[in-house]
C-alpha positions as CSV (number, residue, x, y, z in Angstrom):
1,M,17.3,15.9,37.3
2,T,15.8,19.2,36.8
3,R,13.3,19.9,33.7
4,S,11.0,23.4,33.4
5,T,7.1,22.6,32.0
6,T,4.8,25.2,30.6
7,V,1.4,24.6,31.7
8,D,-1.5,25.8,29.7
9,G,0.8,28.9,28.3
10,D,1.8,30.3,31.4
11,Q,5.4,30.9,32.2
12,P,7.9,28.3,32.8
13,T,8.4,26.9,36.2
14,T,11.6,24.5,37.1
15,T,10.7,21.2,38.6
16,T,12.7,18.7,39.8
17,T,12.4,14.9,38.7
18,T,13.9,12.0,39.0
19,T,14.4,9.0,36.0
20,A,12.6,7.4,38.3
21,E,9.8,9.0,38.4
22,S,9.9,8.7,34.8
23,G,7.2,6.3,32.8
24,V,8.8,3.4,31.0
25,L,9.3,4.9,27.7
26,G,11.0,8.1,29.7
27,R,13.2,5.7,31.5
28,M,13.9,3.9,28.3
29,G,14.7,6.8,26.5
30,V,17.0,7.9,29.0
31,A,19.0,4.7,28.7
32,M,19.3,5.6,25.3
33,A,20.6,8.7,25.7
34,T,22.8,7.9,28.2
35,H,24.3,4.8,26.4
36,T,24.6,6.7,22.9
37,K,27.7,4.5,21.9
38,M,26.1,1.1,22.5
39,V,22.5,2.5,20.5
40,F,24.8,3.8,17.6
41,G,27.1,0.9,17.3
42,V,23.9,-1.6,17.1
43,W,22.0,0.5,14.7
44,L,25.2,0.7,13.0
45,I,25.4,-2.8,12.7
46,V,21.8,-3.6,11.8
47,L,21.7,-1.1,9.0
48,V,25.4,-2.6,7.6
49,A,24.3,-6.1,8.1
50,L,20.4,-5.9,6.5
51,G,21.7,-2.4,4.5
52,A,24.3,-5.2,2.5
53,A,21.1,-7.2,0.9
54,A,19.2,-4.1,0.3
55,P,20.4,-3.0,-3.1
56,S,19.2,-6.4,-4.2
57,V,15.4,-5.9,-3.2
58,F,14.0,-5.1,-6.1
59,G,15.5,-7.8,-8.1
60,S,15.1,-10.4,-5.5
61,L,11.6,-9.9,-4.7
62,A,8.8,-11.6,-6.2
63,G,6.9,-10.3,-9.4
64,A,3.4,-12.1,-9.3
65,G,1.2,-13.7,-6.2
66,W,-2.1,-12.3,-7.8
67,Q,-4.1,-15.0,-7.3
68,A,-6.9,-16.2,-5.1
69,N,-5.3,-19.4,-3.0
70,G,-7.9,-22.2,-3.3
71,S,-9.7,-21.0,-6.0
72,E,-11.3,-23.1,-9.0
73,S,-9.0,-21.0,-11.1
74,V,-5.7,-22.0,-9.1
75,Q,-6.7,-25.5,-9.0
76,V,-6.7,-25.3,-13.1
77,R,-3.4,-23.8,-13.1
78,Q,-1.7,-26.2,-11.0
79,L,-3.3,-29.4,-13.1
80,A,-2.3,-27.9,-15.9
81,E,1.7,-27.7,-14.6
82,Q,1.5,-31.0,-13.5
83,H,-0.1,-32.7,-16.7
84,F,-0.1,-30.7,-19.5
85,G,3.5,-29.6,-19.6
86,G,2.9,-26.3,-17.9
87,N,0.4,-25.1,-20.4
88,S,-1.0,-22.7,-17.9
89,S,-2.3,-19.1,-16.9
90,A,1.8,-18.5,-16.2
91,A,2.8,-20.1,-19.5
92,V,4.8,-17.7,-21.5
93,Q,2.9,-16.5,-25.3
94,V,5.2,-14.8,-28.0
95,V,3.4,-13.5,-30.5
96,V,5.0,-13.5,-34.3
97,H,3.4,-11.5,-36.6
98,S,4.2,-10.9,-40.2
99,D,2.1,-8.2,-42.5
100,S,4.0,-9.8,-45.7
101,Q,4.8,-14.0,-44.5
102,T,2.6,-16.8,-43.2
103,V,3.3,-18.5,-40.1
104,D,4.5,-21.6,-42.4
105,S,6.7,-19.6,-44.0
106,P,10.2,-20.6,-43.6
107,R,11.4,-17.1,-42.3
108,V,8.7,-17.1,-39.9
109,Q,9.8,-20.8,-38.8
110,Q,13.2,-19.8,-38.4
111,T,12.2,-17.0,-36.1
112,L,9.7,-19.8,-34.2
113,R,12.7,-21.7,-33.6
114,E,15.3,-18.9,-32.4
115,V,12.3,-18.3,-30.1
116,G,12.3,-21.6,-28.9
117,A,15.7,-21.6,-28.6
118,V,15.8,-19.1,-26.2
119,F,13.2,-21.4,-23.8
120,A,15.4,-24.4,-24.3
121,G,18.7,-22.7,-22.3
122,D,16.2,-22.0,-19.1
123,A,14.9,-24.7,-16.7
124,R,11.9,-22.4,-15.6
125,F,10.5,-23.1,-18.8
126,G,8.4,-26.4,-19.8
127,A,7.0,-27.9,-22.9
128,V,7.0,-25.7,-25.9
129,I,3.8,-26.1,-28.1
130,T,4.4,-24.3,-31.6
131,P,1.5,-22.4,-33.2
132,Q,-1.6,-24.8,-34.2
133,P,-4.2,-24.3,-37.0
134,G,-7.6,-23.4,-35.7
135,M,-6.0,-22.7,-31.8
136,S,-3.3,-20.4,-32.1
137,I,-2.7,-19.0,-35.6
138,S,-4.8,-16.3,-37.0
139,P,-7.6,-17.1,-39.8
140,D,-5.3,-15.1,-42.3
141,G,-2.6,-17.2,-41.1
142,H,-0.3,-14.0,-40.4
143,T,-0.1,-14.6,-36.6
144,G,1.2,-17.5,-34.8
145,I,1.5,-17.8,-31.1
146,L,4.1,-19.8,-29.7
147,I,3.6,-21.2,-26.1
148,A,6.2,-22.0,-23.3
149,G,5.1,-23.6,-20.5
150,A,5.5,-22.9,-17.2
151,N,8.0,-25.2,-15.1
152,A,8.3,-23.1,-11.8
153,S,6.5,-21.0,-9.5
154,T,4.3,-17.9,-11.2
155,D,7.2,-15.6,-9.2
156,D,10.0,-17.4,-11.0
157,M,8.0,-17.2,-14.0
158,V,7.8,-13.5,-14.1
159,K,11.5,-13.2,-13.6
160,A,12.3,-15.7,-16.2
161,V,10.6,-13.2,-18.9
162,D,12.8,-10.4,-16.6
163,V,15.6,-11.9,-18.1
164,H,14.5,-13.4,-22.0
165,K,11.9,-10.8,-22.8
166,A,14.8,-8.5,-24.4
167,E,16.2,-11.4,-26.0
168,L,12.8,-12.4,-27.6
169,T,11.9,-8.7,-28.9
170,A,15.3,-8.5,-30.4
171,L,14.2,-11.6,-32.7
172,S,12.2,-9.0,-34.4
173,G,13.1,-7.7,-38.1
174,D,12.9,-8.3,-41.6
175,G,9.3,-7.6,-41.3
176,I,8.4,-10.1,-38.7
177,E,7.4,-8.9,-35.2
178,V,8.1,-10.5,-31.9
179,Y,6.0,-10.1,-28.7
180,P,6.0,-12.0,-25.5
181,T,2.7,-11.8,-23.8
182,G,0.5,-13.5,-21.4
183,A,0.0,-13.6,-17.6
184,S,4.0,-13.7,-16.7
185,A,5.0,-10.9,-19.3
186,L,2.2,-8.7,-18.2
187,W,3.5,-8.5,-14.4
188,S,6.9,-8.3,-15.9
189,D,6.3,-5.0,-17.8
190,F,3.9,-3.7,-15.2
191,N,6.3,-4.4,-12.8
192,K,8.8,-2.8,-14.3
193,A,6.5,0.2,-15.2
194,N,5.5,0.6,-11.4
195,H,9.2,0.5,-10.2
196,D,10.1,2.9,-12.4
197,A,7.5,5.5,-11.6
198,M,8.0,4.6,-8.0
199,I,11.6,5.5,-7.5
200,Q,11.1,8.8,-9.7
201,A,8.5,9.7,-7.1
202,E,10.4,9.5,-4.3
203,L,13.2,10.9,-5.9
204,F,11.4,13.8,-6.5
205,S,9.8,14.0,-2.8
206,W,12.7,14.0,-0.8
207,P,13.5,17.4,-1.7
208,V,10.0,18.6,-1.6
209,T,10.0,17.0,2.1
210,L,13.2,18.6,3.2
211,A,11.4,21.9,2.3
212,I,8.6,21.4,4.3
213,M,10.6,19.9,7.1
214,V,13.0,23.4,7.0
215,L,9.7,25.3,6.9
216,A,8.1,23.3,10.3
217,F,11.1,23.2,12.2
218,G,13.0,26.4,10.9
219,S,16.4,24.5,11.8
220,L,18.7,23.0,9.4
221,A,19.5,20.1,11.9
222,A,16.1,19.6,13.7
223,A,14.8,19.0,9.5
224,G,17.6,16.8,8.8
225,L,16.5,13.9,12.0
226,P,13.5,13.1,10.6
227,L,15.1,12.1,7.1
228,L,17.9,10.2,9.1
229,L,15.3,8.4,10.8
230,T,13.4,7.5,7.5
231,L,16.5,6.5,6.0
232,A,17.6,3.7,9.0
233,G,13.8,2.3,8.5
234,L,14.2,2.1,4.7
235,V,17.3,0.8,4.6
236,A,16.4,-2.1,7.4
237,S,13.0,-2.8,5.9
238,A,14.4,-3.4,2.8
239,G,17.1,-5.3,4.0
240,G,14.6,-7.5,6.0
241,L,12.1,-7.9,2.9
242,V,15.2,-9.7,1.3
243,L,15.8,-11.7,4.1
244,L,12.3,-12.9,4.3
245,N,11.9,-13.6,0.4
246,E,14.3,-16.7,1.4
247,I,11.7,-17.9,3.5
248,T,8.7,-16.8,1.4
249,P,8.3,-15.2,-1.5
250,I,7.2,-11.3,-1.0
251,S,6.1,-9.2,-3.7
252,V,8.2,-6.3,-5.0
253,W,4.9,-4.1,-4.6
254,A,5.9,-4.7,-0.5
255,M,9.2,-2.8,-1.2
256,N,7.2,0.1,-3.3
257,F,5.0,0.7,-0.4
258,A,7.3,0.4,2.3
259,M,9.4,3.1,0.8
260,M,6.0,5.4,0.7
261,F,5.3,4.5,4.5
262,A,9.0,4.6,5.6
263,L,9.1,8.4,4.5
264,A,5.4,9.4,5.4
265,L,5.2,7.7,9.1
266,G,9.2,8.1,9.8
267,I,8.9,12.1,9.3
268,D,5.0,12.0,11.0
269,Y,7.1,10.4,14.2
270,A,10.1,12.3,14.2
271,L,8.1,15.6,13.8
272,F,6.1,14.9,16.7
273,V,9.4,13.8,19.2
274,V,11.8,16.3,18.0
275,S,9.0,19.1,18.5
276,R,8.8,18.2,22.1
277,F,11.9,18.0,22.6
278,R,12.9,21.3,21.5
279,D,10.4,22.5,23.8
280,A,11.5,20.6,26.6
281,V,15.5,22.2,25.9
282,K,14.1,25.8,25.3
283,N,12.1,25.7,28.4
284,G,15.6,24.7,30.5
285,G,15.8,21.0,30.7
286,D,19.0,19.7,30.5
287,P,19.1,17.1,27.8
288,R,18.4,13.6,29.5
289,S,15.3,15.0,31.7
290,A,14.2,16.7,28.0
291,V,14.4,13.2,26.4
292,A,12.6,11.8,29.7
293,E,9.5,14.3,28.8
294,T,9.6,13.6,25.3
295,M,9.5,10.0,25.6
296,D,6.9,10.1,28.5
297,T,4.5,12.4,26.4
298,A,5.3,12.5,22.6
299,G,7.2,9.2,22.5
300,K,4.4,7.5,24.2
301,A,1.8,8.7,21.5
302,V,4.1,7.7,18.9
303,A,4.1,3.9,20.2
304,L,0.3,3.8,20.5
305,S,0.2,5.3,16.7
306,G,2.8,2.8,15.4
307,L,0.6,0.0,17.3
308,T,-2.3,1.1,15.6
309,V,-1.0,1.7,12.3
310,L,0.6,-2.3,13.0
311,V,-2.7,-3.7,13.6
312,S,-5.0,-2.2,11.1
313,L,-2.7,-3.3,8.3
314,S,-2.4,-6.6,9.9
315,A,-6.1,-7.1,9.1
316,V,-5.2,-7.4,5.3
317,L,-3.2,-10.8,6.1
318,L,-6.7,-12.3,6.1
319,V,-7.1,-12.1,2.3
320,P,-6.0,-15.3,0.8
321,A,-4.0,-13.4,-1.8
322,P,0.4,-14.2,-1.7
323,A,0.6,-10.4,-3.4
324,V,-1.9,-8.4,-1.0
325,R,-0.5,-10.5,2.1
326,T,2.9,-9.3,1.2
327,M,2.4,-5.7,0.5
328,A,1.0,-5.6,3.9
329,V,4.0,-7.3,5.5
330,G,6.0,-4.7,3.5
331,I,4.8,-1.7,4.9
332,M,4.4,-3.5,8.6
333,L,8.1,-4.4,8.2
334,S,9.0,-0.5,7.4
335,V,6.7,0.9,10.5
336,F,8.4,-1.5,12.9
337,F,12.0,-0.1,12.0
338,V,10.7,3.2,11.8
339,L,9.1,2.9,15.3
340,L,12.1,1.2,16.7
341,A,14.1,3.9,15.2
342,T,12.0,6.7,16.9
343,L,11.9,5.0,20.4
344,T,15.7,4.0,20.4
345,L,18.2,5.7,17.9
346,L,16.2,9.3,17.9
347,P,16.4,9.8,21.9
348,A,20.4,8.9,21.4
349,V,20.6,11.2,19.0
350,L,18.7,13.7,20.9
351,G,20.6,13.0,24.1
352,T,23.7,14.2,22.0
353,L,22.4,16.9,20.5
354,G,21.2,18.6,23.2
355,G,20.5,22.7,22.5
356,K,22.3,21.9,19.3
357,V,19.1,20.5,17.8
358,N,18.3,24.0,17.4
359,A,21.6,24.7,15.2
360,G,21.3,26.3,11.7
361,S,18.2,28.1,12.5
362,L,16.3,30.3,10.3
363,P,15.6,33.7,11.9
364,W,11.9,33.2,12.8
365,A,12.6,30.0,14.4
366,K,13.7,32.1,17.2
367,R,10.3,33.1,18.1
368,Q,8.6,29.8,17.5
369,Q,6.9,28.5,20.2
370,H,5.6,24.6,20.9
371,R,2.3,26.0,22.0
372,S,1.3,27.9,18.7
373,P,-0.1,31.1,19.4
374,R,-2.0,30.6,16.2
375,F,-3.3,27.4,16.6
376,A,-4.3,28.3,20.0
377,A,-6.0,31.1,18.7
378,W,-8.4,28.5,16.4
379,G,-9.0,26.3,19.3
380,E,-10.7,29.7,20.7
381,L,-12.5,30.3,17.7
382,L,-13.8,26.4,17.5
383,H,-14.9,26.5,21.3
384,R,-16.9,30.1,20.9
385,H,-18.5,28.8,17.7
386,P,-18.5,24.7,17.6
387,W,-21.6,24.4,15.6
388,P,-21.1,26.0,12.3
389,F,-17.6,24.3,12.0
390,A,-19.0,21.0,12.8
391,I,-21.8,21.5,10.6
392,G,-19.6,22.6,7.7
393,S,-17.1,19.9,8.0
394,L,-19.6,17.2,8.0
395,L,-21.2,18.7,4.9
396,V,-18.5,18.3,3.1
397,L,-17.3,15.0,4.4
398,I,-20.5,13.6,3.4
399,A,-20.8,15.5,0.5
400,L,-18.0,13.3,-0.9
401,S,-18.9,10.2,0.7
402,V,-21.8,10.1,-1.4
403,P,-20.3,8.7,-4.9
404,V,-18.5,5.8,-2.7
405,L,-22.3,4.1,-3.2
406,G,-21.7,3.8,-6.8
407,L,-17.9,2.9,-6.7
408,K,-17.1,-0.2,-9.3
409,V,-14.1,-2.8,-8.7
410,A,-12.2,-5.1,-10.8
411,M,-8.7,-6.2,-11.5
412,P,-6.3,-3.8,-13.7
413,S,-6.9,-4.0,-17.6
414,I,-4.0,-4.1,-19.9
415,E,-4.4,-0.3,-20.1
416,V,-2.6,0.4,-16.8
417,V,0.6,-1.0,-18.7
418,P,2.4,1.5,-20.7
419,T,1.5,1.3,-25.0
420,D,4.9,0.6,-25.9
421,A,5.4,-2.6,-23.7
422,P,6.0,-5.5,-25.5
423,V,3.4,-7.4,-23.7
424,R,0.6,-4.7,-24.3
425,Q,1.8,-4.6,-28.5
426,G,1.5,-8.4,-28.4
427,Y,-2.0,-8.2,-26.6
428,E,-3.5,-5.4,-29.0
429,L,-1.8,-7.6,-32.2
430,V,-3.9,-10.9,-31.1
431,Q,-7.3,-9.3,-30.0
432,G,-7.0,-7.6,-33.8
433,Q,-5.8,-10.7,-35.7
434,M,-8.0,-12.8,-33.4
435,G,-11.1,-11.1,-31.9
436,E,-11.6,-9.6,-28.6
437,G,-11.2,-12.2,-26.2
438,A,-8.3,-14.0,-27.7
439,P,-5.6,-12.8,-25.3
440,G,-8.0,-14.1,-22.2
441,M,-8.4,-17.5,-23.0
442,L,-10.2,-19.8,-20.6
443,Q,-8.9,-22.9,-19.8
444,I,-11.2,-25.8,-19.3
445,I,-9.7,-29.4,-17.8
446,A,-11.9,-32.2,-17.3
447,P,-11.6,-35.8,-16.7
448,T,-11.3,-37.8,-20.1
449,A,-14.7,-39.1,-19.9
450,E,-16.7,-35.8,-19.7
451,G,-14.1,-34.2,-22.5
452,T,-16.9,-33.8,-25.5
453,E,-19.6,-33.4,-23.0
454,T,-17.6,-30.5,-21.6
455,G,-16.9,-28.9,-24.9
456,T,-20.2,-29.3,-26.3
457,T,-21.3,-27.3,-23.6
458,A,-18.6,-24.7,-23.7
459,A,-19.5,-24.2,-27.0
460,A,-23.1,-23.3,-26.7
461,T,-22.4,-21.2,-23.9
462,D,-23.3,-17.4,-24.5
463,G,-20.5,-15.6,-24.8
464,I,-18.2,-18.0,-25.9
465,A,-17.1,-17.3,-29.4
466,M,-14.8,-21.1,-29.9
467,V,-13.9,-23.7,-28.1
468,T,-10.7,-26.0,-29.1
469,P,-11.1,-29.9,-29.3
470,P,-10.3,-31.5,-26.0
471,Q,-6.5,-32.5,-25.8
472,P,-5.6,-35.6,-23.5
473,A,-2.9,-35.2,-20.8
474,P,0.5,-36.1,-22.2
475,D,1.1,-38.4,-19.0
476,G,-1.8,-40.4,-20.0
477,S,-3.4,-38.6,-16.3
478,G,-7.1,-39.0,-17.4
479,Y,-7.3,-35.2,-17.9
480,V,-8.1,-33.2,-21.1
481,M,-7.7,-29.7,-21.5
482,L,-10.0,-27.1,-23.5
483,Q,-9.3,-23.4,-24.4
484,A,-12.6,-21.5,-24.8
485,M,-12.0,-17.7,-26.5
486,P,-14.5,-15.3,-24.8
487,T,-16.2,-12.7,-27.0
488,V,-15.6,-9.9,-24.9
489,D,-12.1,-8.4,-23.8
490,P,-10.9,-10.1,-20.6
491,S,-11.2,-6.9,-18.6
492,D,-15.1,-6.2,-19.6
493,A,-17.8,-6.6,-17.1
494,R,-19.5,-9.3,-18.7
495,M,-16.6,-11.5,-18.1
496,G,-17.7,-12.1,-14.9
497,T,-21.1,-13.3,-16.3
498,I,-19.6,-16.0,-18.9
499,L,-17.4,-17.1,-16.0
500,D,-20.1,-17.9,-13.4
501,T,-22.6,-19.5,-16.5
502,L,-19.6,-21.8,-17.9
503,R,-18.8,-22.9,-14.3
504,A,-22.8,-23.7,-13.5
505,D,-23.4,-25.3,-16.8
506,L,-20.1,-27.7,-17.4
507,P,-20.4,-31.3,-15.8
508,P,-19.2,-31.3,-12.1
509,G,-15.9,-32.5,-13.0
510,A,-14.9,-29.8,-15.0
511,L,-13.0,-26.7,-13.9
512,V,-12.4,-23.5,-15.6
513,G,-9.5,-21.1,-15.0
514,G,-7.2,-19.3,-17.4
515,A,-5.8,-15.5,-16.2
516,P,-9.4,-13.9,-16.4
517,A,-10.4,-16.4,-14.5
518,E,-7.7,-15.8,-11.7
519,N,-8.5,-12.7,-11.9
520,L,-11.9,-12.6,-11.4
521,D,-11.7,-15.4,-8.2
522,L,-9.1,-12.5,-7.1
523,Q,-11.7,-10.1,-7.0
524,Q,-14.4,-12.1,-5.6
525,A,-11.9,-13.3,-2.6
526,L,-11.2,-9.1,-2.2
527,N,-15.2,-8.3,-2.1
528,D,-15.8,-11.3,0.1
529,Y,-13.0,-10.3,2.7
530,F,-13.8,-6.5,2.3
531,P,-16.1,-6.3,5.2
532,L,-15.0,-8.6,7.6
533,I,-11.4,-6.4,7.2
534,V,-13.0,-3.4,7.8
535,G,-15.3,-4.8,11.0
536,I,-11.8,-6.1,12.3
537,I,-9.8,-2.7,11.9
538,L,-12.5,-0.5,13.3
539,I,-12.9,-2.7,16.2
540,L,-9.1,-2.8,16.9
541,G,-8.9,0.9,16.4
542,F,-11.6,1.5,19.0
543,V,-9.9,-1.0,21.2
544,L,-6.6,0.5,21.0
545,L,-7.8,4.0,21.5
546,L,-9.6,2.9,24.4
547,V,-6.9,1.8,26.1
548,A,-4.7,4.8,25.8
549,L,-7.4,7.6,26.3
550,Q,-9.0,5.6,28.9
551,A,-12.2,7.2,27.7
552,P,-15.0,5.1,25.9
553,L,-17.0,8.1,24.5
554,I,-14.1,9.8,22.8
555,A,-12.6,6.7,21.7
556,I,-15.9,5.6,19.9
557,L,-15.5,9.3,18.1
558,G,-12.1,9.4,17.0
559,T,-12.9,6.0,15.2
560,A,-16.1,6.9,13.8
561,V,-14.4,10.4,12.4
562,S,-11.7,8.3,10.9
563,L,-14.2,6.2,9.2
564,L,-16.2,9.6,7.6
565,S,-12.7,10.8,6.1
566,T,-12.2,6.9,4.7
567,A,-15.4,7.1,3.0
568,A,-14.9,10.7,1.9
569,A,-11.6,9.6,-0.1
570,F,-13.0,6.7,-1.6
571,G,-15.7,9.4,-2.8
572,V,-13.1,11.3,-4.5
573,A,-11.7,8.1,-5.9
574,K,-14.7,7.1,-7.9
575,L,-15.4,10.6,-9.1
576,V,-11.6,10.9,-10.7
577,F,-10.6,7.0,-11.6
578,Q,-14.4,5.4,-12.3
579,D,-16.1,8.7,-13.8
580,G,-12.9,10.5,-15.2
581,H,-13.0,13.7,-13.8
582,G,-9.4,15.5,-13.9
583,A,-8.2,12.7,-16.1
584,S,-6.9,14.4,-18.5
585,L,-5.5,17.1,-16.5
586,L,-3.5,13.7,-14.5
587,G,-2.6,12.5,-17.4
588,F,-4.3,9.1,-17.4
589,I,-7.5,7.1,-19.4
590,P,-10.3,5.9,-17.2
591,Q,-10.6,2.3,-17.0
592,G,-14.1,3.0,-15.5
593,F,-13.5,1.2,-12.1
594,L,-10.9,1.2,-9.3
595,D,-8.2,-1.5,-9.0
596,G,-9.9,-4.0,-7.2
597,W,-7.4,-4.5,-4.7
598,G,-7.8,-0.8,-3.6
599,P,-11.0,-1.0,-0.9
600,V,-9.4,-3.5,0.8
601,F,-5.8,-2.2,1.0
602,F,-6.5,1.7,0.9
603,F,-8.9,1.2,3.8
604,A,-6.3,-0.3,5.7
605,M,-3.7,2.3,4.9
606,I,-6.0,5.2,5.2
607,F,-7.8,4.1,8.3
608,A,-3.8,3.8,9.8
609,I,-3.2,7.3,9.2
610,A,-6.6,8.9,10.2
611,M,-5.7,7.0,13.5
612,D,-2.3,8.2,13.7
613,Y,-3.2,11.8,13.6
614,T,-6.1,11.0,16.2
615,V,-3.7,9.6,18.7
616,F,-1.5,12.3,18.2
617,L,-4.1,15.1,19.2
618,L,-6.1,13.0,21.5
619,A,-3.1,12.2,23.4
620,T,-1.8,16.1,23.8
621,A,-5.6,17.0,24.8
622,K,-5.9,13.9,27.4
623,E,-2.1,15.6,28.8
624,H,-3.6,18.8,29.5
625,Y,-7.2,17.2,30.6
626,E,-4.9,15.1,33.2
627,R,-2.8,18.4,34.2
628,S,-6.0,20.5,34.4
629,A,-9.3,18.6,34.5
630,D,-10.8,21.7,32.5
631,P,-12.4,20.0,29.0
632,K,-11.5,23.9,27.2
633,V,-7.7,23.5,28.7
634,A,-7.7,20.1,26.9
635,H,-9.5,21.3,23.7
636,V,-7.6,24.5,23.2
637,D,-4.0,23.2,24.2
638,G,-4.3,20.0,22.8
639,L,-4.9,21.7,19.5
640,A,-2.0,24.5,20.5
641,H,0.6,21.6,21.2
642,S,-0.5,19.3,18.2
643,G,-1.8,21.7,15.5
644,R,1.4,22.6,14.3
645,V,3.0,19.0,14.2
646,I,-0.2,17.7,12.5
647,F,-0.3,20.5,10.1
648,A,3.0,19.9,9.1
649,A,3.3,16.2,9.1
650,A,-0.2,16.4,6.9
651,A,2.0,18.6,4.5
652,V,4.6,16.3,4.3
653,M,2.5,13.1,3.6
654,V,0.2,14.8,1.0
655,A,3.5,16.0,-0.7
656,V,5.0,12.5,-0.6
657,F,1.9,11.0,-2.0
658,F,0.7,13.5,-4.4
659,T,4.1,13.0,-6.2
660,F,3.1,9.5,-6.7
661,A,0.1,11.0,-8.9
662,L,2.9,12.1,-11.4
663,A,3.5,8.4,-12.3
664,D,2.5,7.3,-16.0
665,P,1.2,4.3,-14.9
666,L,-2.4,4.1,-12.9
667,P,-1.4,2.3,-10.1
668,P,1.1,4.7,-8.2
669,K,-1.6,7.2,-9.6
670,E,-4.0,5.6,-7.9
671,M,-2.4,5.2,-4.8
672,G,-0.7,8.7,-4.9
673,I,-4.5,10.4,-5.3
674,I,-6.4,8.3,-2.8
675,L,-4.0,8.7,0.0
676,G,-3.0,12.3,-0.5
677,V,-6.6,13.2,-0.6
678,A,-7.2,11.4,2.8
679,V,-4.7,12.6,4.5
680,L,-6.0,16.0,3.1
681,L,-9.2,15.5,4.1
682,D,-8.7,13.8,7.5
683,A,-5.8,16.5,8.8
684,V,-8.1,19.3,7.9
685,L,-11.6,18.7,8.4
686,I,-11.1,15.9,10.8
687,R,-8.3,16.5,13.0
688,L,-8.4,20.3,12.7
689,I,-11.9,21.1,12.7
690,L,-14.4,18.3,13.5
691,L,-12.6,16.0,16.9
692,P,-11.4,19.3,18.4
693,V,-15.1,20.6,17.9
694,L,-16.1,17.0,19.6
695,L,-14.1,17.6,22.6
696,R,-15.5,20.8,22.9
697,L,-19.6,20.0,22.7
698,T,-18.6,16.9,24.6
699,G,-17.3,18.6,27.3
700,H,-16.1,16.1,30.6
701,A,-18.3,13.6,28.7
702,A,-15.3,13.1,26.5
703,W,-12.8,12.1,29.3
704,W,-15.3,10.1,31.4
705,S,-14.8,6.0,32.0
706,P,-16.7,4.1,34.4
707,A,-14.9,2.8,37.8
708,W,-14.8,-0.8,36.5
709,L,-13.4,-0.2,33.2
710,R,-10.5,2.0,34.8
711,K,-9.7,-1.0,36.6
712,V,-9.6,-3.5,33.4
713,L,-7.6,-1.5,31.5
714,P,-3.7,-0.5,32.0
715,K,-3.0,2.8,33.4
716,I,-2.1,5.1,30.8
717,S,-1.1,8.6,31.4
718,F,0.3,11.1,28.6
719,S,1.2,13.9,31.5
720,H,4.9,13.8,32.6
């Protein structure tokens, strides 16, 4: 088998290699390119099998799971479900209001009976509690809250609301308003709004992505390959999530994130591989030898990059929150299938296309070279003047990182739901009629013997407006339940102090829960696990870079600069979403904090993406250092051969992520802005400036490794 190589920008020289001389990935790539019918057949079976389940993904996946397993609030919910007819935080509260009639009027009573009839036909609902004076009827008598107990899991309760909320709101009329509210209704409306926003953003991002691909490749055939790869990964991961949901509930957010990452990383990986393959073919290699060269170099970098992403996200699985864990599972599944397609399906397609990969080339594409003269000139400039660029990029990154010191986090408020959503209308109605803290009642469960003391102590607690009398459990289990209404909105920062005081002052057997308590317990768990997750991700990222590059110094530097770009992205998040800079331009009202799951999840995602580009750049530089043993060649040619790919891949990612910033709901907007800014800062200031400058300043030391370490580490070479 023959192939041509271009070394350090010289003219191509033809050499001969055999498949046996290729590395493991090179030989695997040749096998895929040789047995294309088998590869296409297997992938067709996989896509048909998983694709059959894919269309039901959004209807099948779970809607809740935002809780800290083992927390006091979850214990309260479980006790309420077992002993109080399901009158827990997952119960559905239906607000019935009339300006002209009171709750005890015949017409309102008829509406309440109709609401009860809706719940009676569904086994997922438990006992129905009609509005009670002094507890769930407003002081003026015009607003009442009917409670339908939760007789199923939190996920199933959200699905139950999905089914019945239209029927419930349709009961409005004749001056009577009906709104389903409560945590289950909140997640129902919240998930729908976010799903619609994510779909719109995806539809908008595909044509933008294709346009960038055409500009980057200059070839219609080559530009279509990344989208083919992404589609395969997306269909497979969607079907996989549906099947996995049969074993354990998977959050619908898992698919939302999987869609985003399948598109972003699928294009990243395909760009790197296809660019290398086009160069190998252009230099005279036959399709199979070109595949071998591509998979031994770019394929190896992609495999290590994918492993880094998977390892980074696996740290999130430590958080004891089902929704957070399954979001990580969704991304990991999409990355796995995209990576699998890159290492199997893509070599088969490239081997089949051969020179036809350049079909439909645009005029400027015929002059394109894999070794970009512009990025080579940029590398030479950095080599001549490293310090100004290093200091300039560091100053920008540090300046953007400083605001992160004042970052506040909390669970989302009702403002993340559209103003016309029934749950928000009901929430605001209850708040206006019954008090600021009425939508966020705290539930207290205590032994019967401690019921009176619990009620007296709770009523005397600062920040509690009203406490209902102890209600004994209908099953005679020896428990009583009390409802405590705070004086503040459930999302108010003072809510945490009220909860802590209540728990500290109540008798030992009393437990405090309710929707606000569940949010605060989840936030505390996220805060507690954040340092551990950061530490694990940094250590694993360093270890993977060390194994890949066999060089301790550059592995440390690569990890450190990735952390710097992550801090800068969170600094921007603080300025935008907490302080409200640019809020009017982006069309949102700031909550005064970042959503609580952001730091844990976005850190893992941003760091994974940052390490993705780190591997692409440093693997290419290492390849040229192995060939030349010259740090300048490694620095300049590393940029020359990877700069355009990193730039194009970053442009795609930024375009994909920023389309989510156009969404109306705040969480997708946060996700899009934070990830888009992170990629922009990382690609421009880190990968194309700071990291190449560090290679220039460290010289041979960047690639040095002690003899004992080389004996311990598996030998990985990026040259072919």
